VEXDREN-2710 file (C-alpha; in Angstrom, 1 decimal):
% VEXDREN-2710
k/r/px/py/pz
1/MET/-10.2/-126.4/141.3
2/GLY/-8.3/-129.6/140.8
3/ARG/-4.8/-129.0/139.5
4/ILE/-2.4/-131.8/140.4
5/GLU/1.4/-131.3/140.2
6/LEU/3.9/-134.1/140.6
7/ASP/7.4/-132.9/141.4
8/GLY/10.1/-135.6/141.1
9/LEU/7.8/-138.2/142.4
10/THR/9.6/-141.5/143.1
11/ARG/8.8/-144.9/144.6
12/LYS/11.3/-147.6/145.2
13/TYR/10.9/-151.2/146.4
14/GLY/14.4/-152.2/147.5
15/ASP/16.6/-151.9/144.4
16/VAL/13.6/-151.7/142.1
17/VAL/12.5/-148.3/141.0
18/ALA/8.8/-148.5/140.2
19/VAL/8.3/-144.7/139.7
20/ASP/11.4/-142.7/138.7
21/GLY/11.4/-139.0/139.3
22/ILE/8.1/-138.1/137.6
23/ASP/7.5/-134.4/136.9
24/LEU/3.9/-133.8/135.6
25/ASP/1.4/-131.0/135.7
26/ILE/-2.2/-131.9/135.3
27/ALA/-4.4/-128.8/134.7
28/ASP/-7.7/-128.2/136.3
29/GLY/-10.4/-129.8/134.2
30/GLU/-8.0/-132.0/132.2
31/PHE/-8.6/-135.6/131.4
32/LEU/-5.0/-137.0/131.5
33/VAL/-4.4/-140.7/130.8
34/LEU/-1.5/-142.6/132.1
35/LEU/-0.7/-145.2/129.4
36/GLY/1.8/-148.0/129.2
37/PRO/2.3/-151.7/129.3
38/SER/1.7/-153.8/132.5
39/GLY/4.4/-153.2/135.0
40/CYS/5.4/-149.7/133.7
41/GLY/4.5/-148.0/137.0
42/LYS/1.2/-146.3/136.0
43/SER/-1.0/-147.8/138.8
44/THR/1.8/-147.2/141.3
45/LEU/1.9/-143.6/140.3
46/LEU/-1.9/-143.3/140.7
47/ARG/-1.7/-144.8/144.2
48/LEU/1.0/-142.3/145.1
49/VAL/-1.3/-139.5/144.1
50/ALA/-4.1/-141.1/146.1
51/GLY/-2.0/-141.5/149.2
52/LEU/-2.5/-145.3/149.3
53/ILE/1.3/-145.8/149.3
54/PRO/4.0/-143.3/150.5
55/PRO/6.6/-142.0/148.0
56/THR/10.3/-142.6/148.4
57/GLY/11.0/-139.0/147.1
58/GLY/9.3/-136.0/145.5
59/ARG/6.0/-134.2/146.2
60/VAL/2.3/-134.2/145.3
61/LEU/0.6/-130.9/145.2
62/LEU/-3.2/-130.2/144.8
63/ASP/-4.0/-126.7/143.8
64/GLY/-0.6/-125.6/145.2
65/ASP/-1.0/-127.4/148.5
66/ASP/1.5/-130.0/149.4
67/ILE/-0.5/-133.2/150.1
68/THR/2.5/-135.6/149.8
69/HIS/2.0/-137.0/153.4
70/ALA/-1.7/-136.2/153.9
71/ALA/-4.0/-139.1/154.6
72/PRO/-6.1/-140.4/151.7
73/ALA/-9.3/-139.2/153.3
74/ARG/-7.9/-135.6/153.6
75/ARG/-6.8/-135.3/149.9
76/ASP/-10.3/-134.5/148.5
77/LEU/-9.7/-137.0/145.7
78/ALA/-12.1/-139.6/144.6
79/MET/-10.8/-143.1/143.5
80/VAL/-12.6/-145.4/141.1
81/PHE/-11.2/-148.9/141.2
82/GLN/-11.1/-151.6/138.6
83/SER/-13.1/-154.0/140.9
84/TYR/-16.0/-151.5/141.5
85/ALA/-15.8/-152.1/145.3
86/LEU/-19.5/-151.8/145.8
87/TYR/-21.3/-152.9/149.0
88/PRO/-23.2/-156.1/147.9
89/HIS/-25.9/-155.8/150.6
90/LEU/-26.8/-152.1/149.8
91/THR/-29.0/-150.8/147.1
92/VAL/-27.7/-148.6/144.3
93/ALA/-29.1/-145.6/146.0
94/ARG/-27.4/-146.4/149.3
95/ASN/-24.1/-147.3/147.5
96/ILE/-24.1/-143.9/145.8
97/GLY/-25.1/-142.0/148.9
98/PHE/-22.7/-143.8/151.3
99/PRO/-20.0/-141.1/151.3
100/LEU/-22.6/-138.5/152.3
101/ARG/-24.1/-140.6/155.0
102/ALA/-20.7/-141.3/156.4
103/ALA/-20.2/-137.6/156.6
104/ARG/-23.5/-137.4/158.5
105/LEU/-25.2/-135.1/156.1
106/PRO/-29.0/-134.7/156.5
107/ARG/-31.1/-137.4/154.9
108/ALA/-33.1/-135.0/152.7
109/GLN/-29.8/-133.6/151.3
110/VAL/-28.5/-137.1/150.7
111/ARG/-31.6/-138.2/148.8
112/ARG/-31.5/-135.0/146.7
113/ARG/-27.9/-135.5/145.7
114/VAL/-28.4/-139.2/145.0
115/ALA/-31.2/-138.3/142.7
116/GLU/-29.1/-135.7/140.9
117/VAL/-26.2/-138.1/140.4
118/ALA/-28.5/-141.0/139.3
119/ASP/-30.0/-138.7/136.7
120/LEU/-26.6/-137.7/135.4
121/LEU/-25.5/-141.3/135.0
122/GLU/-28.9/-142.6/133.8
123/LEU/-29.3/-144.8/136.9
124/GLY/-32.7/-143.5/138.1
125/ALA/-34.6/-146.8/137.3
126/LEU/-32.0/-148.9/139.1
127/LEU/-31.8/-147.2/142.5
128/ASP/-33.6/-150.0/144.4
129/ARG/-31.5/-152.8/142.9
130/ARG/-28.5/-154.4/144.5
131/PRO/-25.1/-154.9/142.7
132/ARG/-25.7/-158.6/141.9
133/GLU/-28.7/-157.5/139.8
134/LEU/-26.7/-155.1/137.6
135/SER/-24.6/-155.6/134.5
136/GLY/-20.9/-154.8/134.6
137/GLY/-21.4/-151.4/132.9
138/GLN/-24.1/-150.5/135.4
139/ARG/-21.9/-151.4/138.3
140/GLN/-19.2/-149.3/137.0
141/ARG/-21.5/-146.3/136.7
142/VAL/-22.6/-146.8/140.3
143/ALA/-19.0/-146.8/141.4
144/VAL/-18.5/-143.5/139.4
145/GLY/-21.6/-142.1/141.0
146/ARG/-20.3/-142.8/144.5
147/ALA/-17.2/-140.8/143.5
148/ILE/-19.1/-138.0/141.9
149/ILE/-21.5/-137.4/144.8
150/ARG/-18.5/-136.3/147.0
151/ASP/-17.8/-133.4/144.6
152/PRO/-14.1/-134.0/144.9
153/ARG/-11.4/-131.7/143.4
154/ALA/-10.2/-134.5/141.1
155/PHE/-11.0/-138.1/140.1
156/LEU/-8.5/-141.0/140.0
157/MET/-9.5/-144.0/137.9
158/ASP/-7.5/-147.2/137.9
159/GLU/-8.4/-149.2/134.7
160/PRO/-12.2/-148.9/135.4
161/LEU/-13.2/-150.5/132.1
162/SER/-10.9/-153.5/132.1
163/ASN/-13.6/-155.9/133.4
164/LEU/-16.1/-155.1/130.7
165/ASP/-16.5/-156.8/127.3
166/ALA/-15.6/-155.0/124.1
167/ARG/-19.1/-153.7/123.4
168/LEU/-19.6/-152.4/127.0
169/ARG/-16.2/-150.8/127.0
170/GLN/-17.1/-148.8/123.8
171/SER/-20.5/-147.6/125.2
172/THR/-19.0/-146.8/128.6
173/ARG/-16.2/-144.8/127.0
174/ALA/-18.8/-142.7/125.3
175/GLN/-20.5/-142.1/128.6
176/PHE/-17.2/-141.2/130.3
177/ARG/-16.5/-138.6/127.6
178/THR/-20.0/-137.0/128.0
179/LEU/-19.7/-137.1/131.8
180/HIS/-16.3/-135.3/131.7
181/GLU/-17.7/-132.6/129.4
182/ARG/-20.6/-132.0/131.7
183/LEU/-18.7/-132.0/134.9
184/GLY/-15.5/-130.3/133.7
185/ALA/-13.6/-132.2/136.4
186/THR/-10.0/-133.1/136.6
187/VAL/-9.4/-136.8/135.8
188/LEU/-6.2/-138.9/136.2
189/TYR/-7.0/-142.2/134.4
190/VAL/-4.8/-145.3/134.2
191/THR/-5.1/-147.8/131.3
192/HIS/-3.0/-150.1/129.1
193/ASP/-5.6/-149.9/126.4
194/GLN/-4.5/-147.4/123.7
195/VAL/-8.1/-147.1/122.3
196/GLU/-9.3/-145.8/125.7
197/ALA/-6.4/-143.4/125.9
198/LEU/-6.8/-142.0/122.3
199/SER/-10.5/-141.6/122.6
200/LEU/-10.8/-140.2/126.2
201/ALA/-7.7/-138.2/126.9
202/THR/-7.1/-134.5/126.5
203/ARG/-3.4/-135.5/127.0
204/ILE/-1.6/-138.8/127.3
205/ALA/1.4/-139.5/129.5
206/MET/3.3/-142.5/128.2
207/LEU/5.2/-144.5/130.8
208/ASP/7.9/-147.2/130.4
209/ASN/9.9/-148.7/133.3
210/GLY/8.7/-146.0/135.7
211/ARG/9.8/-143.1/133.5
212/LEU/7.8/-140.6/131.4
213/GLU/8.5/-141.3/127.7
214/GLN/6.3/-138.6/126.3
215/VAL/3.4/-136.3/127.3
216/GLY/1.1/-134.8/124.6
217/THR/-2.3/-134.8/123.0
218/PRO/-3.5/-138.0/121.4
219/THR/-2.7/-136.6/118.0
220/GLU/0.8/-135.5/119.0
221/ILE/1.6/-138.9/120.6
222/PHE/0.3/-140.8/117.6
223/ASP/1.7/-138.6/114.8
224/GLN/5.0/-137.6/116.4
225/PRO/6.1/-140.4/118.8
226/ALA/9.1/-139.2/120.8
227/SER/10.8/-142.6/120.9
228/VAL/10.9/-146.1/119.5
229/PHE/9.0/-147.3/122.5
230/VAL/6.1/-144.9/121.9
231/ALA/6.1/-145.7/118.2
232/GLY/6.0/-149.4/118.8
233/PHE/3.3/-149.2/121.4
234/LEU/0.6/-147.3/119.6
235/GLY/-1.3/-148.5/116.5
236/SER/-2.9/-151.8/115.4
237/PRO/-0.7/-153.2/114.0
238/PRO/2.0/-150.9/115.6
239/MET/4.5/-148.9/113.5
240/ASN/7.0/-150.9/111.4
241/LEU/10.5/-150.2/112.8
242/LEU/13.5/-151.3/110.9
243/PRO/17.3/-150.8/111.6
244/ALA/18.7/-148.6/108.8
245/ARG/21.4/-146.1/107.8
246/LEU/20.9/-142.4/107.2
247/GLU/23.3/-141.2/104.5
248/ASN/24.0/-137.9/102.6
249/LEU/24.5/-138.8/99.0
250/ASP/25.4/-135.8/96.9
251/GLY/23.3/-133.5/99.0
252/ARG/20.3/-135.9/99.1
253/MET/19.4/-137.5/102.5
254/ARG/18.6/-141.1/102.0
255/VAL/17.6/-144.0/104.3
256/ARG/19.0/-147.4/103.4
257/ALA/18.7/-150.9/104.6
258/ASP/18.4/-154.4/103.1
259/GLY/15.2/-154.1/101.0
260/VAL/14.8/-150.4/102.0
261/GLU/15.8/-147.3/100.1
262/VAL/14.0/-144.0/100.8
263/ASP/14.8/-140.4/99.7
264/LEU/13.5/-138.0/102.4
265/ARG/12.9/-135.3/99.8
266/PRO/12.3/-137.0/96.5
267/GLY/12.2/-134.8/93.4
268/GLU/14.3/-132.0/95.0
269/PRO/17.5/-130.7/93.3
270/ALA/20.6/-131.8/95.1
271/GLY/21.8/-129.5/97.8
272/THR/18.3/-128.4/98.9
273/VAL/17.8/-131.0/101.5
274/GLU/17.7/-129.9/105.2
275/GLU/19.9/-132.4/107.1
276/VAL/18.5/-134.3/110.1
277/GLU/19.7/-132.3/113.1
278/GLY/22.8/-131.3/111.1
279/VAL/24.1/-134.9/111.0
280/GLU/25.6/-136.2/107.8
281/ALA/25.2/-139.9/108.5
282/ARG/24.2/-142.1/111.3
283/ASP/22.6/-145.4/112.3
284/VAL/18.8/-144.9/112.6
285/VAL/15.6/-146.8/113.1
286/PHE/13.3/-146.2/110.1
287/GLY/9.6/-146.2/111.0
288/VAL/6.4/-146.2/109.0
289/ARG/2.9/-147.1/110.0
290/PRO/1.2/-150.1/108.2
291/GLU/-1.7/-147.9/107.0
292/HIS/0.7/-145.4/105.5
293/LEU/2.2/-147.9/103.1
294/ARG/0.8/-148.5/99.6
295/LEU/1.4/-150.9/96.8
296/THR/3.3/-149.7/93.8
297/ASP/4.5/-151.2/90.5
298/GLY/7.5/-148.9/90.6
299/THR/6.5/-146.7/87.6
300/GLY/6.9/-142.9/87.8
301/PRO/8.6/-140.8/90.5
302/ALA/5.6/-141.1/92.9
303/GLY/5.6/-144.9/92.6
304/THR/9.3/-145.5/93.3
305/PRO/9.4/-148.4/95.8
306/ALA/10.7/-147.7/99.3
307/LEU/10.5/-151.3/100.4
308/ARG/10.9/-154.5/98.5
309/GLY/9.9/-157.9/100.0
310/VAL/7.9/-161.0/99.9
311/VAL/4.4/-161.6/101.3
312/ARG/4.5/-164.1/104.2
313/ALA/0.8/-164.1/105.3
314/VAL/-2.4/-162.1/104.8
315/GLU/-4.9/-161.5/107.7
316/ASN/-8.5/-160.6/107.2
317/ILE/-9.6/-158.1/109.9
318/GLY/-13.0/-157.3/108.4
319/ALA/-13.2/-154.3/106.1
320/GLU/-9.4/-154.4/105.8
321/GLU/-6.5/-156.8/105.5
322/VAL/-3.1/-156.9/107.0
323/ALA/-0.2/-158.3/104.9
324/GLN/2.9/-159.5/106.7
325/CYS/5.9/-159.1/104.4
326/VAL/9.5/-160.1/104.8
327/VAL/11.8/-157.1/103.9
328/GLY/15.5/-157.7/104.3
329/GLY/14.9/-160.3/107.0
330/GLU/12.5/-158.1/109.0
331/ILE/8.7/-158.3/109.2
332/VAL/6.9/-155.3/107.7
333/GLN/3.1/-155.1/108.0
334/PHE/0.9/-153.4/105.4
335/ARG/-2.7/-152.5/106.2
336/GLY/-5.3/-151.6/103.5
337/ALA/-8.8/-152.0/102.3
338/ARG/-9.9/-155.6/101.6
339/PRO/-9.1/-157.3/99.3
340/LEU/-5.4/-156.3/99.0
341/GLY/-5.0/-158.9/96.2
342/LEU/-1.9/-160.4/97.8
343/ALA/-0.9/-164.0/98.5
344/PRO/1.8/-165.7/100.5
345/GLY/5.1/-166.0/98.5
346/GLN/4.2/-163.1/96.2
347/PRO/6.9/-160.4/95.7
348/VAL/5.7/-157.0/96.8
349/GLN/6.8/-153.4/96.4
350/LEU/5.6/-150.7/98.8
351/THR/6.0/-147.0/98.9
352/THR/5.0/-144.1/101.3
353/ALA/4.8/-140.4/101.4
354/PRO/7.8/-138.5/103.0
355/ASP/5.7/-136.9/105.7
356/HIS/4.8/-140.4/106.9
357/ILE/8.4/-141.4/107.5
358/HIS/9.7/-141.5/111.1
359/LEU/13.4/-141.6/112.1
360/PHE/14.8/-142.5/115.5
361/ASP/18.4/-142.5/116.7
362/ARG/19.6/-146.1/116.9
363/GLY/21.5/-145.7/120.2
364/SER/19.1/-143.6/122.3
365/GLY/15.8/-144.6/120.6
366/ARG/14.8/-140.9/120.5
367/ARG/13.0/-139.2/117.6
368/LEU/15.0/-137.3/115.0
369/VAL/13.5/-134.1/113.7
370/TRP/13.5/-133.4/110.0
371/ARG/11.2/-131.4/107.7
372/PRO/9.6/-133.0/104.7
373/HIS/8.6/-130.8/101.8
374/PRO/5.9/-128.4/103.1
375/ALA/3.5/-129.2/100.2
376/ARG/3.6/-132.9/101.2
377/THR/3.0/-132.4/104.9
378/ALA/-0.5/-133.4/106.2
379/PRO/-1.5/-134.4/109.7
380/ALA/-2.3/-138.1/110.0
381/THR/-5.4/-139.4/111.6
382/PRO/-4.8/-141.7/114.6
383/ARG/-5.9/-145.3/113.7
384/VAL/-5.9/-148.2/116.1
END
């Protein structure tokens, strides 16, 4: 068992609210990732769960037991730190087995459990080495092994891959996924890296300024961002977000801005459009991801331009290119297979499918719900 419940959890530092009334239910066996920019409160939230800092308000429950004021050692939670925190003078075997020796378990039992954990993490050939003789990825696996050997009810991980290079991060992510599948353990994982979050999490909790912005599966968070903040954080490049006006013109809902004109239900007879939350007109933020734009010459209904602008720069990112275009004074990025065939100064016309359009209220920044034509609706694949 390892269900973690946060009930109105709050932490203040004077007048600064680092964690603001968080309500979150982390199911037994779930891999939940706390994602957000630096300073959003995710590491503070993890330390509140671990008991390393006391809350200003709210509660932490573990399998229904209130552990809000319990000492860290009594919470049956294992913490994996960014810095590994290994004992440099001890071998890998003794680092992994340290929690069991501290609990004064019999030596034979400690040796057996160390061997089991080392086999699970593919560390069997390294048991006699010391931390200075290991790579960064190997040290991180030793730190994870020291947490696993305790058989805790849940694991807390604070940016454990941030010290690794890109190649090691990728391979270690794969090992973490396999490890979670084999153990079935509850994991609360902190990162600012969206690739880690999307590839590891069963659910993601997006934080901004100490508040929960959205909680959902990676697909839900990417395809249906609940706010301008979430939309602008995920993706590489992130979603294009432009101030616009939503209007009802003769029964047809249309988004307009300088260089932007989009019918939400093109080709439909007037009067058949379902209004956005029953609102006739309002100021909105129009959003579309760079990979969901395509070039058009403006011929035919499907090729009607949604955005008109001028190319400012083209960036080669390997198999693809990203074109930065100026549309009505705003920068719009378009991502596609290389070569795009575009050059700086060139006029450009872009279009997109209705189901790839996102609308947000200009004032609150929250997502507006609308229904594109059912035949056009298709789930998008997260790309970062």
